[in-house]
C-alpha positions as CSV (number, residue, x, y, z in Angstrom):
1,M,25.4,93.9,55.6
2,E,28.2,93.7,58.5
3,S,27.9,93.9,62.1
4,D,29.1,97.3,63.6
5,I,30.5,96.4,67.1
6,K,30.6,100.2,68.3
7,D,26.6,99.6,68.7
8,I,27.9,97.0,71.2
9,D,28.6,98.7,75.1
10,S,31.6,96.9,75.9
11,S,30.7,97.9,79.3
12,R,28.0,95.7,79.6
13,L,28.8,92.2,77.7
14,P,28.2,89.0,78.4
15,K,31.1,87.2,80.1
16,H,30.1,83.8,78.9
17,V,28.1,82.9,76.0
18,G,27.0,79.6,75.0
19,I,25.3,78.8,72.2
20,I,23.0,75.7,70.9
21,M,24.2,75.7,67.3
22,D,21.1,73.8,65.3
23,G,20.3,73.4,62.0
24,N,22.9,72.1,60.0
25,G,20.9,69.3,58.4
26,R,18.2,71.5,57.7
27,W,20.4,73.9,55.9
28,A,21.8,71.3,53.7
29,K,18.9,69.8,52.6
30,R,17.2,73.3,51.6
31,K,20.0,73.6,49.5
32,S,19.7,69.5,48.0
33,L,23.2,68.9,49.7
34,P,23.7,65.8,51.7
35,R,23.8,66.2,56.0
36,I,27.7,66.0,55.9
37,S,27.9,69.5,53.8
38,G,25.7,71.3,56.5
39,H,27.9,70.1,59.4
40,R,31.4,71.4,57.0
41,A,29.1,74.6,56.5
42,G,28.4,74.6,60.1
43,V,32.9,74.8,60.7
44,K,33.0,77.7,59.2
45,A,30.1,79.3,61.3
46,V,32.1,78.5,64.6
47,Q,35.3,79.7,63.1
48,S,33.7,83.4,62.8
49,A,31.5,83.2,66.0
50,V,34.8,82.0,67.9
51,E,36.7,85.1,66.3
52,F,34.1,88.0,66.5
53,A,33.7,86.4,69.7
54,R,37.2,87.5,70.9
55,K,37.3,90.7,68.8
56,I,34.6,92.1,70.8
57,G,36.0,90.8,74.1
58,I,33.7,88.2,75.5
59,S,35.7,86.0,78.5
60,A,33.7,82.4,77.4
61,L,32.1,81.0,74.7
62,T,30.2,77.5,75.2
63,L,29.4,75.7,72.1
64,Y,27.7,72.8,71.7
65,S,29.2,70.8,69.5
66,F,27.7,67.2,69.7
67,S,25.1,66.0,72.2
68,S,25.2,62.5,74.6
69,E,21.9,61.5,72.4
70,N,23.7,62.2,69.2
71,W,25.2,59.0,69.5
72,N,21.8,57.3,68.1
73,R,22.6,59.1,64.7
74,P,23.5,56.6,61.8
75,K,26.6,56.0,62.2
76,R,28.4,57.1,58.8
77,E,27.2,60.6,59.8
78,I,29.1,60.4,63.3
79,D,32.2,59.2,61.8
80,S,32.3,62.2,59.6
81,L,31.7,64.4,62.5
82,M,34.1,62.9,64.3
83,D,36.5,63.4,61.3
84,I,35.4,67.4,61.4
85,L,35.8,67.5,64.7
86,S,39.6,66.0,64.4
87,E,40.3,68.7,61.4
88,F,38.9,71.5,63.2
89,L,41.0,71.2,65.9
90,E,44.4,69.9,64.2
91,K,43.6,73.6,61.8
92,E,42.5,75.9,64.2
93,L,45.1,75.2,67.4
94,N,47.6,77.3,66.1
95,R,45.3,80.2,65.9
96,M,44.2,79.8,69.3
97,L,47.8,80.1,70.5
98,A,48.1,83.1,68.3
99,E,44.8,84.8,69.3
100,G,45.4,83.9,73.0
101,I,42.5,81.1,73.3
102,R,42.1,78.8,76.4
103,F,40.6,75.4,74.4
104,N,38.2,73.6,76.9
105,C,36.0,70.2,76.5
106,I,33.2,69.3,78.6
107,G,31.1,65.7,78.4
108,Q,31.7,62.4,78.3
109,I,35.4,62.7,76.5
110,E,36.1,58.9,77.2
111,D,33.2,58.4,75.4
112,L,34.5,59.3,71.9
113,P,37.1,58.0,69.6
114,D,41.0,57.9,70.4
115,F,41.7,60.1,67.9
116,V,39.5,62.7,68.6
117,Q,40.6,62.3,72.5
118,R,44.4,62.6,71.5
119,I,43.7,66.0,69.9
120,I,41.4,67.2,72.5
121,L,43.8,66.8,75.1
122,R,46.5,68.1,72.7
123,S,44.8,71.1,72.8
124,I,43.8,71.5,75.9
125,D,47.5,71.1,76.7
126,E,49.1,73.6,74.4
127,T,46.5,76.3,75.1
128,A,46.3,75.9,79.0
129,D,48.2,79.3,79.7
130,R,45.9,81.6,76.8
131,N,43.6,83.5,78.6
132,D,42.2,85.9,76.3
133,M,39.5,83.8,76.2
134,V,38.2,80.5,77.0
135,L,36.2,78.7,73.7
136,T,34.5,75.2,75.2
137,L,32.9,72.5,72.9
138,A,30.9,70.4,74.8
139,L,31.0,66.9,73.4
140,S,29.3,63.7,74.3
141,Y,27.2,66.3,76.5
142,S,23.9,65.8,78.3
143,G,23.1,68.7,81.1
144,R,21.4,65.9,83.0
145,M,23.9,63.5,83.2
146,E,26.4,66.8,84.6
147,I,24.2,67.2,87.5
148,T,24.2,63.4,88.0
149,N,27.3,63.0,88.0
150,A,28.3,66.2,90.4
151,A,25.7,64.4,92.4
152,K,27.5,61.2,93.2
153,S,30.9,63.4,93.2
154,I,29.5,65.5,96.1
155,A,27.6,61.5,97.6
156,K,31.0,59.9,97.7
157,K,32.5,63.1,99.4
158,V,29.6,63.0,102.0
159,S,30.0,58.7,102.6
160,V,34.0,59.1,103.1
161,G,33.7,62.2,105.7
162,E,35.3,65.4,103.6
163,I,32.1,67.4,103.6
164,T,28.5,66.6,105.6
165,I,25.6,66.9,104.3
166,S,24.3,70.0,106.1
167,E,27.1,71.6,104.5
168,I,26.0,70.9,100.9
169,D,24.7,74.3,99.1
170,E,24.0,75.4,95.7
171,S,27.7,76.4,95.6
172,T,28.7,73.1,96.6
173,I,27.0,71.6,93.0
174,Q,28.0,74.7,91.4
175,E,31.5,73.2,92.3
176,H,31.4,69.8,90.7
177,L,30.1,71.0,87.4
178,Y,32.0,70.6,84.1
179,T,31.7,74.1,83.8
180,A,33.5,75.0,87.4
181,D,36.3,77.3,86.5
182,L,33.8,79.2,83.9
183,P,32.1,82.3,84.4
184,E,28.6,82.5,85.3
185,L,26.3,82.0,81.6
186,D,25.1,85.2,80.9
187,L,23.1,84.6,77.4
188,L,22.5,81.3,75.5
189,I,21.7,81.5,71.9
190,R,20.2,78.9,69.5
191,T,19.9,78.8,66.2
192,G,17.4,76.5,63.9
193,G,14.0,77.9,65.1
194,D,13.6,75.5,67.7
195,L,12.7,77.1,71.2
196,R,13.7,74.1,73.9
197,L,17.1,73.8,75.7
198,S,18.0,70.4,74.3
199,N,19.3,68.9,77.7
200,Y,21.9,72.2,77.5
201,M,23.5,73.6,80.6
202,L,20.5,73.1,82.9
203,W,22.1,74.3,86.1
204,Q,23.9,77.0,84.3
205,V,21.0,79.0,82.4
206,A,18.9,79.9,85.5
207,Y,19.4,83.1,84.7
208,A,20.4,83.7,81.4
209,E,18.9,85.3,79.0
210,L,18.1,83.7,75.8
211,F,18.1,84.6,72.2
212,F,16.3,82.3,69.6
213,T,16.9,82.7,65.9
214,E,15.4,81.3,62.9
215,L,18.8,81.2,61.4
216,S,20.4,77.7,60.4
217,W,23.7,77.6,62.0
218,P,25.5,77.8,58.7
219,D,23.3,81.0,58.4
220,F,24.7,82.5,61.8
221,T,26.9,85.6,60.9
222,D,28.3,88.4,62.9
223,L,25.6,90.8,62.3
224,E,23.2,88.0,63.6
225,F,25.9,87.4,67.0
226,Q,25.7,91.0,67.3
227,K,22.0,90.9,67.5
228,A,21.8,88.7,70.5
229,I,24.7,90.6,72.2
230,L,22.3,93.8,71.9
231,A,19.1,92.3,72.7
232,F,21.4,91.1,75.8
233,Q,22.4,94.6,76.8
234,K,18.6,96.1,76.4
235,R,17.5,93.8,79.1
236,I,16.9,94.3,83.2
237,R,18.4,91.7,85.0
238,K,16.4,91.6,88.4
239,F,18.0,88.0,89.7
240,G,14.4,88.2,91.7
241,L,14.6,92.0,92.4
242,T,12.5,94.8,91.7
243,E,13.7,98.0,89.4
244,E,13.2,100.3,92.2
245,Q,16.0,97.9,94.4
246,L,18.1,97.6,91.2
247,L,18.0,101.2,90.3
248,S,18.7,102.0,94.2
249,K,21.5,99.4,94.1
250,K,23.2,101.2,91.2
251,V,23.1,104.7,93.3
């Protein structure tokens, strides 16, 4: 069954969608395949999700691709993941250029192998003037480390007199996060059945709507993406207000 984007209200789209792409390994295990087959199947789901997001008009899509904790996995699996990542960017660069997608990356990029860093920087540079959608991969990423690094950057500015402690507020922290130039996170999707954030975008998720699905990432189709968008559009986002206050603001 295919999705029907006519059901989606284009005036109430989330501007920024984040996805925790979980379940590649379990998908492969259920099919008696090696884990790497699950990761390769996951690449196809990435391609589909990016195309669907662009087609319906989402401004920013951020994918949790490799966490800082994932470095604890077997070296053979890590090496294969780095190869898959490099191959993906090499193949997708021309499509991103053609479809107006700006590529972005967040996390401890310096921890990645040199050959991966090179294609990341090339993709960022060559797509810098595209503005239809921003595709961000979170690589060697930790939400706690992101906040820690923001705190360090702010502390350094205080120490040299660029800002004072009294000037620090939420916007100051926001400006020092990896996602400073992206819209506020509106919708966070997690596949694979687990109900947790796994150290992903901990600051940004504060007022995001959450959508969990039992489907493993390789099985995440346009139809399931549409379900997440429609669920988002049915929710009333109060931001601390009452429904009466929201109605009066609309009037």
